[in-house]
Residue frames as a rotation matrix with the C-alpha (Angstrom) as fourth column:
UNK 1
0.567 0.824 0.000 0.00
0.824 -0.567 0.000 0.00
0.000 0.000 -1.000 0.00
UNK 2
0.456 -0.474 -0.753 2.77
0.134 -0.800 0.585 2.46
-0.880 -0.368 -0.301 0.88
UNK 3
-0.596 -0.728 0.339 4.55
0.412 0.085 0.907 1.67
-0.689 0.681 0.249 -2.39
UNK 4
-0.169 0.607 0.776 1.46
0.964 -0.061 0.258 2.49
0.204 0.792 -0.575 -4.46
UNK 5
0.771 0.405 -0.492 1.01
0.542 -0.822 0.172 5.73
-0.335 -0.400 -0.853 -2.48
UNK 6
0.005 -0.871 -0.491 4.58
0.087 -0.489 0.868 6.73
-0.996 -0.047 0.073 -3.26
UNK 7
-0.645 -0.211 0.735 4.15
0.703 0.214 0.678 5.86
-0.300 0.954 0.010 -6.95
UNK 8
0.319 0.861 0.397 1.01
0.935 -0.355 0.019 7.99
0.158 0.365 -0.918 -7.16
UNK 9
0.783 -0.095 -0.615 2.97
0.196 -0.900 0.389 10.93
-0.591 -0.425 -0.686 -5.73
UNK 10
-0.182 -0.979 -0.089 6.19
0.105 -0.109 0.988 10.41
-0.978 0.171 0.123 -7.68
UNK 11
-0.253 0.072 0.965 4.72
0.915 0.342 0.214 9.90
-0.315 0.937 -0.152 -11.16
UNK 12
0.795 0.535 0.287 3.12
0.600 -0.762 -0.242 13.36
0.090 0.364 -0.927 -11.42
UNK 13
0.636 -0.647 -0.421 6.34
-0.179 -0.654 0.735 14.88
-0.751 -0.392 -0.532 -10.08
UNK 14
-0.262 -0.749 0.608 8.28
0.492 0.438 0.752 13.01
-0.830 0.497 0.254 -12.74
UNK 15
0.287 0.450 0.846 6.12
0.956 -0.190 -0.223 14.63
0.061 0.873 -0.485 -15.43
UNK 16
0.990 0.100 -0.102 6.83
0.114 -0.982 0.149 18.06
-0.085 -0.159 -0.984 -13.99
UNK 17
0.249 -0.967 -0.049 10.54
-0.044 -0.062 0.997 17.35
-0.967 -0.246 -0.058 -13.73
UNK 18
-0.212 -0.292 0.933 10.56
0.851 0.414 0.323 16.27
-0.480 0.862 0.161 -17.38
UNK 19
0.690 0.526 0.498 8.81
0.698 -0.664 -0.266 19.51
0.190 0.531 -0.826 -18.36
UNK 20
0.837 -0.449 -0.312 11.39
-0.186 -0.770 0.611 21.57
-0.515 -0.453 -0.728 -16.48
UNK 21
-0.121 -0.901 0.417 14.19
0.281 0.372 0.885 19.65
-0.952 0.224 0.208 -18.19
UNK 22
0.082 0.237 0.968 12.55
0.989 0.104 -0.109 20.20
-0.126 0.966 -0.226 -21.58
UNK 23
0.937 0.315 0.150 12.17
0.329 -0.941 -0.080 23.94
0.116 0.124 -0.986 -20.97
UNK 24
0.556 -0.806 -0.205 15.73
-0.201 -0.369 0.908 24.22
-0.807 -0.463 -0.367 -19.66
UNK 25
-0.201 -0.610 0.767 17.09
0.645 0.507 0.572 22.39
-0.737 0.610 0.291 -22.71
UNK 26
0.459 0.464 0.758 15.11
0.875 -0.384 -0.295 24.70
0.154 0.798 -0.582 -24.98
UNK 27
0.974 -0.093 -0.206 16.47
-0.018 -0.940 0.341 27.75
-0.226 -0.328 -0.917 -23.17
UNK 28
0.137 -0.986 0.091 20.02
0.019 0.095 0.995 26.48
-0.990 -0.135 0.032 -23.58
UNK 29
-0.153 -0.161 0.975 19.55
0.896 0.394 0.205 25.71
-0.417 0.905 0.084 -27.29
UNK 30
0.543 0.474 0.693 18.01
0.736 -0.666 -0.121 29.12
0.404 0.576 -0.711 -27.96
UNK 31
-0.526 -0.849 -0.044 20.61
0.726 -0.421 -0.544 30.84
0.443 -0.318 0.838 -25.79
UNK 32
0.498 0.768 0.403 17.92
0.294 -0.587 0.755 32.46
0.816 -0.257 -0.518 -23.68
UNK 33
-0.581 -0.664 0.470 19.12
-0.225 -0.424 -0.877 34.63
0.782 -0.616 0.097 -20.86
UNK 34
-0.335 0.417 0.845 18.12
-0.942 -0.129 -0.310 33.70
-0.021 -0.900 0.436 -17.36
UNK 35
-0.948 0.085 0.308 16.44
0.025 0.980 -0.196 30.54
-0.318 -0.178 -0.931 -16.22
UNK 36
-0.586 0.750 -0.307 13.35
-0.695 -0.270 0.666 29.66
0.417 0.604 0.680 -18.19
UNK 37
-0.758 0.346 -0.553 11.79
0.487 0.864 -0.127 27.43
0.433 -0.366 -0.824 -15.59
UNK 38
0.059 0.859 0.508 8.25
-0.049 -0.506 0.861 28.43
0.997 -0.076 0.012 -14.60
UNK 39
-0.614 -0.381 0.691 8.25
-0.610 -0.326 -0.722 29.55
0.500 -0.865 -0.033 -10.98
UNK 40
0.242 0.823 0.514 5.09
-0.970 0.190 0.153 27.71
0.029 -0.536 0.844 -9.92
UNK 41
0.849 0.064 -0.524 6.15
-0.139 0.985 -0.104 24.17
0.510 0.161 0.845 -10.96
UNK 42
-0.148 -0.981 -0.124 9.63
0.063 0.116 -0.991 24.76
0.987 -0.155 0.045 -9.60
UNK 43
-0.450 0.054 0.892 8.29
-0.823 -0.412 -0.390 25.93
0.346 -0.909 0.230 -6.24
UNK 44
0.653 0.747 0.125 5.99
-0.750 0.616 0.243 22.90
0.105 -0.252 0.962 -6.11
UNK 45
0.603 -0.482 -0.635 8.85
0.092 0.833 -0.546 20.51
0.792 0.271 0.547 -6.88
UNK 46
-0.471 -0.823 0.316 11.07
-0.211 -0.243 -0.947 22.07
0.856 -0.513 -0.060 -4.25
UNK 47
-0.143 0.490 0.860 8.33
-0.986 -0.145 -0.081 21.81
0.085 -0.860 0.504 -1.62
UNK 48
0.855 0.451 -0.258 7.73
-0.453 0.890 0.054 18.17
0.254 0.071 0.965 -2.58
UNK 49
0.140 -0.890 -0.434 11.44
0.093 0.448 -0.889 17.39
0.986 0.085 0.145 -2.33
UNK 50
-0.598 -0.346 0.723 11.53
-0.605 -0.397 -0.690 18.94
0.526 -0.850 0.028 1.14
UNK 51
0.305 0.814 0.494 8.41
-0.952 0.271 0.142 17.00
-0.019 -0.514 0.858 2.21
UNK 52
0.837 0.002 -0.547 9.77
-0.164 0.955 -0.248 13.71
0.522 0.297 0.800 0.90
UNK 53
-0.246 -0.968 -0.046 13.14
-0.093 0.071 -0.993 14.29
0.965 -0.240 -0.107 2.59
UNK 54
-0.394 0.197 0.898 11.32
-0.902 -0.269 -0.337 14.84
0.175 -0.943 0.283 5.89
UNK 55
0.708 0.706 0.033 9.30
-0.705 0.702 0.101 11.65
0.048 -0.095 0.994 5.37
UNK 56
0.480 -0.610 -0.631 12.47
-0.003 0.718 -0.696 9.70
0.877 0.336 0.342 4.61
UNK 57
-0.550 -0.705 0.447 14.10
-0.429 -0.221 -0.876 10.95
0.716 -0.674 -0.181 7.81
UNK 58
0.017 0.652 0.758 11.06
-0.996 0.076 -0.042 9.92
-0.085 -0.754 0.651 9.85
UNK 59
0.881 0.325 -0.344 11.01
-0.394 0.906 -0.153 6.46
0.263 0.270 0.926 8.27
UNK 60
0.108 -0.936 -0.334 14.76
-0.062 0.329 -0.942 6.08
0.992 0.122 -0.023 8.70
UNK 61
-0.467 -0.257 0.846 14.50
-0.790 -0.309 -0.530 6.95
0.398 -0.916 -0.059 12.39
UNK 62
0.469 0.722 0.509 11.85
-0.852 0.521 0.045 4.31
-0.233 -0.455 0.860 12.99
UNK 63
0.823 -0.199 -0.532 13.76
-0.141 0.836 -0.530 1.69
0.550 0.512 0.660 11.01
UNK 64
-0.239 -0.964 0.113 16.93
-0.324 -0.031 -0.945 2.43
0.915 -0.263 -0.306 12.96
UNK 65
-0.213 0.218 0.952 15.06
-0.977 -0.048 -0.208 2.01
0.001 -0.975 0.223 16.24
UNK 66
0.796 0.576 0.185 13.62
-0.570 0.817 -0.092 -1.36
-0.204 -0.032 0.978 15.17
UNK 67
0.658 -0.618 -0.430 17.03
-0.030 0.549 -0.835 -2.44
0.753 0.562 0.342 13.84
UNK 68
-0.104 -0.713 0.693 18.80
-0.813 -0.340 -0.472 -1.55
0.572 -0.613 -0.545 17.11
UNK 69
-0.143 -0.018 -0.990 19.62
0.137 0.990 -0.038 -4.87
0.980 -0.141 -0.139 18.77
UNK 70
-0.973 -0.224 0.058 19.56
-0.011 -0.204 -0.979 -3.24
0.231 -0.953 0.196 22.20
UNK 71
-0.377 0.908 0.184 15.79
-0.922 -0.388 0.024 -2.91
0.093 -0.160 0.983 21.87
UNK 72
0.502 0.507 -0.701 15.60
-0.472 0.840 0.269 -6.73
0.725 0.196 0.660 21.80
UNK 73
-0.456 -0.831 -0.319 18.21
-0.100 0.404 -0.909 -7.37
0.884 -0.383 -0.267 24.49
UNK 74
0.420 0.662 -0.620 16.85
0.505 0.397 0.766 -8.97
0.754 -0.635 -0.167 27.68
UNK 75
-0.521 -0.661 -0.541 19.34
0.835 -0.263 -0.483 -6.88
0.177 -0.703 0.689 29.69
UNK 76
-0.936 0.186 0.298 16.91
-0.168 -0.982 0.085 -3.98
0.309 0.029 0.951 29.15
UNK 77
-0.284 0.866 -0.412 13.94
0.703 0.480 0.525 -5.66
0.652 -0.141 -0.745 30.83
UNK 78
-0.326 0.265 0.907 11.72
-0.526 -0.848 0.059 -3.27
0.785 -0.458 0.416 32.73
UNK 79
-0.725 0.022 0.689 10.18
-0.666 0.233 -0.708 -4.12
-0.176 -0.972 -0.155 36.11
UNK 80
0.320 0.917 0.238 7.36
-0.730 0.399 -0.555 -5.99
-0.604 0.004 0.797 34.34
UNK 81
-0.067 -0.459 0.886 9.71
0.165 0.871 0.464 -8.16
-0.984 0.177 0.017 32.28
UNK 82
0.841 0.387 0.378 9.29
0.439 -0.080 -0.895 -6.33
-0.316 0.919 -0.237 28.97
UNK 83
-0.412 -0.909 0.054 12.06
0.730 -0.294 0.617 -5.27
-0.545 0.294 0.785 26.63
UNK 84
-0.566 0.173 -0.806 11.64
-0.249 -0.968 -0.032 -2.01
-0.786 0.182 0.591 24.66
UNK 85
-0.896 0.208 -0.393 10.42
-0.372 0.136 0.918 -3.76
0.244 0.969 -0.044 21.51
UNK 86
-0.622 0.699 -0.352 7.70
0.739 0.673 0.032 -5.57
0.260 -0.240 -0.935 23.48
UNK 87
-0.334 0.480 -0.812 6.46
0.551 -0.599 -0.581 -2.36
-0.764 -0.641 -0.064 25.08
UNK 88
-0.780 -0.048 -0.624 6.39
-0.373 -0.765 0.525 -0.59
-0.503 0.642 0.579 21.71
UNK 89
-0.178 0.720 0.671 4.08
0.391 0.677 -0.623 -3.16
-0.903 0.151 -0.403 20.04
UNK 90
-0.342 -0.024 0.939 4.67
0.940 0.003 0.342 -1.49
-0.011 1.000 0.022 16.66
UNK 91
0.537 0.648 -0.540 3.44
0.679 -0.712 -0.180 1.88
-0.501 -0.269 -0.822 17.90
UNK 92
-0.179 -0.675 -0.716 6.42
-0.038 -0.722 0.690 3.82
-0.983 0.151 0.104 16.51
UNK 93
-0.917 -0.151 0.369 5.84
0.329 0.235 0.915 2.42
-0.225 0.960 -0.166 13.04
UNK 94
-0.086 0.977 0.194 2.09
0.995 0.076 0.057 2.98
0.041 0.198 -0.979 13.25
UNK 95
0.372 0.190 -0.908 2.58
0.454 -0.891 0.000 6.59
-0.810 -0.412 -0.418 14.39
UNK 96
-0.571 -0.661 -0.488 4.92
-0.143 -0.505 0.851 7.43
-0.808 0.556 0.194 11.51
UNK 97
-0.836 0.298 0.460 2.70
0.548 0.417 0.725 5.71
0.024 0.859 -0.512 8.95
UNK 98
0.187 0.950 -0.250 -0.34
0.952 -0.238 -0.190 7.54
-0.240 -0.203 -0.949 10.32
UNK 99
0.136 -0.247 -0.959 1.50
0.119 -0.957 0.263 10.85
-0.984 -0.150 -0.101 10.10
UNK 100
-0.841 -0.538 -0.052 2.58
-0.011 -0.079 0.997 10.14
-0.540 0.839 0.061 6.51
UNK 101
-0.529 0.728 0.436 -0.97
0.841 0.380 0.386 9.32
0.115 0.571 -0.813 5.44
UNK 102
-0.837 0.168 0.520 -2.16
-0.121 -0.985 0.122 12.61
0.533 0.039 0.845 6.93
């Protein structure tokens, strides 16, 4: 499900990126002065890049936590006999996924 969500977001961006490349190539060929990239699509792409970078950082943080062997180590048992991964019950992943879905 997450993969299809990402595809639905990336494909329209790819079209806009291709349009910017096409316009930039045209400007270079015609020796136009200045950058001939429309401001609105460029601003949108930059905001999407920033949003996706933030999402990647959030996902990376959760993956690192789940990959940390200390979170599975019985030396970290709490007073009830739970290790951090037991207490979490997938909540970190669910929280990030919920946030990403909006």
